[in-house]
SEZAGU-595588 format. One record per residue (C-alpha): residue number from 1; residue in one letter; x negated, y negated, z negated. Coordinates in steps of 0.5 Angstrom, whole numbers, plus 500, padded with zeros to 3 digits. Layout:
resi:resn:east:north:up
NUM:a:X:Y:Z
...
***
This chain:
resi:resn:east:north:up
1:m:546:502:510
2:t:545:508:515
3:t:549:514:516
4:s:543:518:518
5:p:544:526:516
6:f:537:525:513
7:s:541:520:507
8:i:544:526:504
9:l:541:527:497
10:p:539:534:495
11:g:543:538:491
12:t:538:537:485
13:a:539:530:485
14:r:543:526:480
15:k:548:523:485
16:d:551:518:479
17:a:545:515:478
18:i:543:513:485
19:s:546:508:489
20:s:545:506:497
21:f:542:500:498
22:t:542:495:504
23:v:537:489:505
24:n:540:483:507
25:i:536:476:505
26:p:541:470:505
27:l:541:466:511
28:s:540:460:507
29:q:533:463:504
30:l:531:464:511
31:e:532:457:513
32:r:529:454:507
33:t:523:458:509
34:k:523:455:516
35:t:523:449:513
36:l:517:450:508
37:l:513:453:514
38:s:514:446:518
39:l:513:442:512
40:s:506:445:510
41:n:500:442:510
42:i:494:446:513
43:a:487:443:511
44:e:483:439:517
45:e:477:442:520
46:c:471:443:516
47:y:465:448:517
48:e:467:453:512
49:n:474:454:516
50:s:472:453:523
51:m:465:456:523
52:p:461:456:530
53:d:462:462:534
54:g:468:465:531
55:a:465:467:525
56:q:469:468:519
57:s:464:470:513
58:l:467:465:509
59:g:474:466:509
60:l:480:465:514
61:r:479:461:520
62:r:484:455:520
63:e:485:456:528
64:w:488:463:526
65:l:492:460:520
66:i:495:455:525
67:e:497:460:530
68:a:500:465:525
69:r:504:459:522
70:r:507:457:529
71:v:509:465:530
72:w:512:465:524
73:e:516:459:525
74:t:518:459:532
75:e:518:467:534
76:f:518:471:528
77:d:525:474:527
78:w:526:477:519
79:r:532:480:521
80:t:528:485:526
81:i:524:487:520
82:e:530:488:516
83:s:534:492:521
84:n:528:497:521
85:i:528:498:514
86:n:535:499:514
87:s:535:504:519
88:f:532:509:514
89:p:536:511:508
90:n:535:506:502
91:f:537:507:495
92:t:536:504:488
93:t:536:507:481
94:s:535:505:474
95:v:529:509:471
96:p:527:508:463
97:i:521:505:461
98:s:518:510:456
99:r:513:505:453
100:s:518:499:452
101:p:520:497:445
102:s:527:496:447
103:k:528:502:451
104:e:529:498:457
105:n:530:501:464
106:i:527:498:471
107:k:531:498:477
108:i:527:502:483
109:h:528:501:490
110:f:526:507:495
111:i:527:510:502
112:g:529:517:502
113:i:529:522:508
114:f:532:528:505
115:s:531:535:509
116:s:537:540:508
117:n:532:546:509
118:p:532:549:502
119:s:524:550:502
120:a:522:543:504
121:t:516:540:500
122:p:518:534:496
123:v:513:528:498
124:v:512:521:495
125:l:509:516:499
126:l:505:510:495
127:h:503:504:498
128:g:498:499:495
129:w:497:491:495
130:p:498:487:499
131:g:502:493:502
132:s:509:495:502
133:i:514:500:504
134:l:513:497:511
135:e:506:501:511
136:y:510:508:512
137:l:515:506:517
138:p:511:508:523
139:l:509:515:519
140:l:517:516:518
141:n:518:515:525
142:l:513:520:527
143:f:516:525:523
144:l:523:524:525
145:s:521:524:532
146:k:518:531:531
147:y:524:534:527
148:p:530:530:529
149:d:534:536:525
150:p:535:535:518
151:t:535:543:517
152:q:528:543:521
153:l:525:538:517
154:p:519:541:512
155:y:519:535:507
156:h:523:531:503
157:f:520:524:504
158:i:521:519:498
159:v:518:512:499
160:p:518:507:493
161:s:517:500:492
162:l:512:500:486
163:p:515:496:480
164:g:514:489:481
165:f:513:489:489
166:t:518:487:494
167:l:525:490:493
168:s:524:493:486
169:e:524:490:479
170:p:518:488:475
171:f:516:491:468
172:p:519:487:462
173:r:515:481:460
174:d:514:484:453
175:q:507:487:454
176:h:502:489:459
177:y:505:495:463
178:g:500:498:468
179:m:498:505:472
180:e:500:510:467
181:d:507:506:466
182:v:508:506:474
183:a:506:514:474
184:d:511:515:469
185:v:516:511:473
186:i:515:515:479
187:n:515:522:476
188:h:521:520:473
189:l:524:518:479
190:m:522:525:483
191:t:524:530:477
192:t:529:527:473
193:i:533:523:478
194:l:532:527:484
195:g:531:534:481
196:f:525:536:484
197:n:521:541:480
198:s:514:540:484
199:y:512:535:489
200:l:506:532:493
201:v:503:525:492
202:q:500:521:498
203:g:497:514:497
204:g:492:509:498
205:d:489:503:495
206:i:494:502:488
207:g:498:508:491
208:s:491:512:490
209:r:490:510:483
210:i:497:512:481
211:g:497:519:485
212:r:491:520:481
213:v:494:519:474
214:l:500:523:477
215:g:496:529:479
216:a:492:529:472
217:r:498:528:467
218:y:504:531:470
219:k:505:538:471
220:e:510:537:477
221:c:505:533:481
222:t:502:539:484
223:s:498:536:490
224:v:495:530:491
225:l:492:527:498
226:l:489:520:498
227:n:486:516:503
228:y:482:511:498
229:s:478:513:492
230:a:472:508:490
231:f:468:512:485
232:p:461:510:483
233:a:455:515:485
234:p:454:520:480
235:e:448:519:475
236:g:441:521:479
237:f:444:522:485
238:d:439:522:491
239:m:442:517:496
240:s:437:521:502
241:t:442:526:502
242:l:447:522:505
243:s:449:522:512
244:e:448:516:517
245:k:456:515:517
246:e:456:516:509
247:m:451:511:508
248:a:454:506:513
249:g:460:507:508
250:v:456:506:502
251:k:453:499:505
252:r:461:497:507
253:g:462:498:500
254:e:456:494:497
255:w:459:488:502
256:f:466:489:499
257:r:463:488:492
258:s:459:482:493
259:n:463:479:498
260:g:470:481:499
261:c:473:482:492
262:a:473:475:489
263:y:481:475:490
264:a:481:481:486
265:m:477:478:480
266:e:482:472:481
267:q:488:477:481
268:g:485:481:475
269:t:483:475:470
270:r:488:469:472
271:p:494:473:475
272:a:499:467:472
273:t:495:462:476
274:i:494:465:483
275:g:501:468:482
276:l:505:461:481
277:a:500:458:486
278:l:502:463:492
279:s:509:462:490
280:t:510:455:492
281:n:508:455:499
282:p:509:461:505
283:v:503:458:508
284:a:499:459:502
285:l:501:466:502
286:l:500:467:509
287:a:493:465:508
288:w:491:469:502
289:v:494:476:504
290:g:492:475:512
291:e:485:474:510
292:k:485:481:507
293:y:489:485:513
294:l:484:481:518
295:e:478:484:514
296:w:480:491:511
297:t:483:494:518
298:d:479:497:523
299:e:479:493:530
300:g:480:500:533
301:s:487:500:530
302:f:488:493:532
303:p:484:491:538
304:p:483:484:540
305:d:488:481:545
306:a:488:474:545
307:e:482:469:544
308:f:481:461:541
309:k:478:458:547
310:e:474:453:543
311:s:471:458:538
312:g:471:464:542
313:y:474:468:536
314:k:478:474:538
315:y:484:477:534
316:s:490:482:535
317:k:497:479:536
318:k:500:486:534
319:l:496:485:527
320:m:498:478:527
321:q:505:480:527
322:e:504:486:522
323:i:501:481:517
324:i:507:476:518
325:a:512:481:517
326:s:508:483:510
327:v:508:476:508
328:a:515:475:509
329:f:517:481:506
330:y:513:478:499
331:w:516:471:500
332:v:523:473:501
333:t:524:477:496
334:g:520:473:491
335:k:515:478:488
336:i:508:476:490
337:h:507:474:483
338:s:509:480:480
339:s:505:485:484
340:f:498:483:481
341:y:499:487:474
342:s:494:493:477
343:y:488:488:478
344:r:489:485:471
345:e:488:493:468
346:a:483:494:473
347:f:478:489:471
348:a:480:490:463
349:l:477:498:465
350:q:472:497:470
351:g:469:490:470
352:p:467:487:477
353:a:471:491:482
354:p:478:494:482
355:s:478:501:478
356:s:480:507:482
357:n:481:510:475
358:a:476:515:475
359:m:477:518:468
360:y:484:521:471
361:e:480:528:474
362:v:485:532:479
363:r:482:539:478
364:k:485:546:480
365:p:490:549:480
366:k:492:542:482
367:r:490:541:489
368:f:487:535:492
369:g:485:533:499
370:f:482:526:502
371:s:483:523:509
372:y:476:519:510
373:f:477:513:514
374:p:470:509:516
375:m:473:502:515
376:e:476:503:508
377:v:473:497:504
378:m:469:502:500
379:p:468:509:504
380:t:466:514:498
381:p:462:520:500
382:r:465:527:499
383:k:459:528:494
384:w:461:522:490
385:i:469:524:489
386:e:467:531:488
387:g:464:529:481
388:y:471:527:479
389:t:475:532:483
390:d:476:539:486
391:v:476:537:493
392:e:480:543:497
393:f:482:539:503
394:w:477:533:507
395:r:478:530:514
396:e:474:525:517
397:h:477:520:522
398:e:473:516:527
399:v:478:510:527
400:g:482:507:521
401:g:481:502:515
402:h:484:500:509
403:f:492:501:511
404:a:491:508:514
405:a:498:509:514
406:l:500:503:518
407:e:493:503:522
408:q:493:511:524
409:p:500:514:522
410:g:499:520:527
411:e:492:522:523
412:i:496:521:516
413:m:501:525:519
414:r:496:531:521
415:d:493:531:515
416:l:499:531:511
417:e:502:537:515
418:d:495:541:515
419:f:494:540:507
420:v:501:542:506
421:k:500:548:510
422:g:494:550:506
423:m:499:550:500
424:e:503:555:503
425:g:497:560:504
***
């Protein structure tokens, strides 16, 4: 556990309810992972996994998986990732589950970067799937570099591991819990545990859905800044009014709905099966999650710097490292199977594509901002979002995809700071 001056809890916090935390995966578990990696079978070549000319329109390429497994087994060092997480102040706390029939609590992990500036703005950063707190570590480093003195830091940063993800406990098994329950847990953490009277939420993917619930339902959540909101076009919308960039985004969304969201249907309709399958084998998990990072990131964020000579397929070594770190985090914590619950809820609500909870409208006097990235899986035009939300802040970026905080932390930092400046008048 770091002794950073940024680890001092605010005076409003219930210190008796918060414990410091250090990530320390047992060596035996890491050794077992290496054994499983070496013993795992990878299917022989076929048309689908080894398409000509480096194409991967039918899914993950076999050669990429072979190389990623080799890197994970022989070069990747989990202790480096662990050390990076532990370089920030980590905490756990127990939060009551409002809808639990037996009044159970859930243990939540979070990174907390606390300012000693009495006017600091509390900001909760919410990851998605298949992301984790790792997405936000580059962003936190940028802020700590800019504000090395806790008396000057204008923000408190809270980065929770969502319930059922990596370092946080899953919800109880007694019934279905969904985004409203997650939002209730997050709001309780920010208000009752940490004692903030108001706060801002930033998120993407599932984090954006939770952010909308928080903004719509909880008075303490006064501002919402998202980088994902997959809303449909308003009824009767004239598509000819869209710009060329917006139309390109709409077409990418159409591609995702028709060719890219089979995983979501599986996780939404048969989460038990895919959860059990992926929990048996680290290479299976690497294939399932790796495909998403490769397709959902912008090549401009992770330019290719390596190539397989036979096929000509180009890939980024840095992105491969990020993928392995993310997959390893799920694997060593044993939480991939308990991270699918939001997809089941999404399909129950919205049909054949992940829901963005459009029914949770964020209206004035709440503040709403949006960071638009061109290679998001479903880039949504501003006019569509304005059908459900009062948009006060909007910024379009030239480079970036689904994992915005990981891909373009500097841009998210700029948006967040400018959004907060707007709050101050």
